[in-house]
N, C-alpha and C positions, 0 to 999 in steps of 0.2 A: 466607358470611362476613358478619358483622354489624358495623357501625361505630357506636359511641356515644361520648358524652363525659360526663365528670364535671367537677367543679370543679378537680380535681387532675390529670386525665389524659385521654388519648384511649384508647379500648379497641377492639381488633379481636378479635372472637370468631370463632374458627375452628371449622369443622364438617367431619367426614368425614376426608378424606386430605389431607396436605400433601405433594404430589409435584410433578413437573415442571409439570404443567398448572396446578395451584392455586398453586404458588410464583409463577408469573407474575402471577396475580390478586392475591396478597398484595403483591408488589412494587408493583403499580399502586394498590392500596388504600392502602398505606403512603404513597406519594407524594401521593395525594389527601388523606389525613388530615393529613399533616404540612405540606403546603403552606400557608404563611401562619399556622400555628398558633403561639400563644405558650405552649402547654403543653409543658413540657420532659420529660414522661413519656408513654411509650406502653406500654400493657399489652396483651400478647397473651394472651387467654383461651383456654386449650386444653381446657377441660372437655369439649367435644364432639369433640375431635380423636381419631381412631381409629388413624391411621397417619402416620408421617413418614419419608420416604426422604432420600437424600443431597441431592436438589434442595431439599427443604424445609429441611434443615440449612443448606445454602449460602445460602438466602434469608434465614434468621434471622441468619446471620453478617453478611451484607451490610447488613441492617437495623440490627443492633447497631453495626457500624462507622460507618455513615452517621449514626446518631443521636449516637454518642460524639464524632464529629468536629465536631458542632455543639453540643456541651455538653448533649445530651439523654440520656435514660435509656430503656432497654428492660427491661421486666420480663415474665416468663412466669408465668402463673397456672393453677392447677388442672390440672396436667399428669397425664394418666392413666398408670398404671404401665407399660403397654407402650411408650408414647412416652417416658416418663421413662428407661426403660432405654436407649433409643437416645441420648437426650441425655447420659446418664452415660457410655456407651461412647465417645462422640465428644468428651467434655469440655465440651460446650456448657453444661451445668449449672454448671461451674466459672467460666465467664466471664459468663454472664447470670444475674441473680438469678431463682430459681424459688421461687414462693410457693404454699402449699398451697391457697389460695382466692383468688378475685378480690378480695374485701374486704381480705384481708391484703396483696395486691400494691398495691391502691389506698392503703392506709394506711401503707405502708412509708415510712420517712423518707428524706430526701435527695433532691435533684433534680439533683445533678451526675452525670457519667457513671459508670456502675457499673464496678467493676474486678473481675476474676475472681480475683485472687490478692492476698494480703496485701502484696505488694511494689509494688502500684500498676500492674503491667503485665498486660495482657490476653493470654491464651493464644490469642486469635483474631486478632491483628494480621496474621498472614501467611496467614490462611485464604482 
């Protein structure tokens, strides 16, 4: 996992598998990255992510909910097809904005909490 910053966002670049073990690492990295930051946007770069299981999905849901509760935004970038399928099957891609590239995610407008549906309610609230 690699952590970097831009003028508009913090970026967590994932590599390999997002499973039980690495989800704990992502939780810890997110706490570190977001502690004391004034950047209301966190982009998770999935370009090098090969696999994501239910632990990884749960971690992303917790991250999304924690950020939204504090007026911040989570965006996913460059999700490989195999992982995108898991995100689609679970509905994660309907709640968290998914962008084709990291540059697209960084350039996306808005800094308020992202909403997964047009009615302003997230499908992840009870996850």
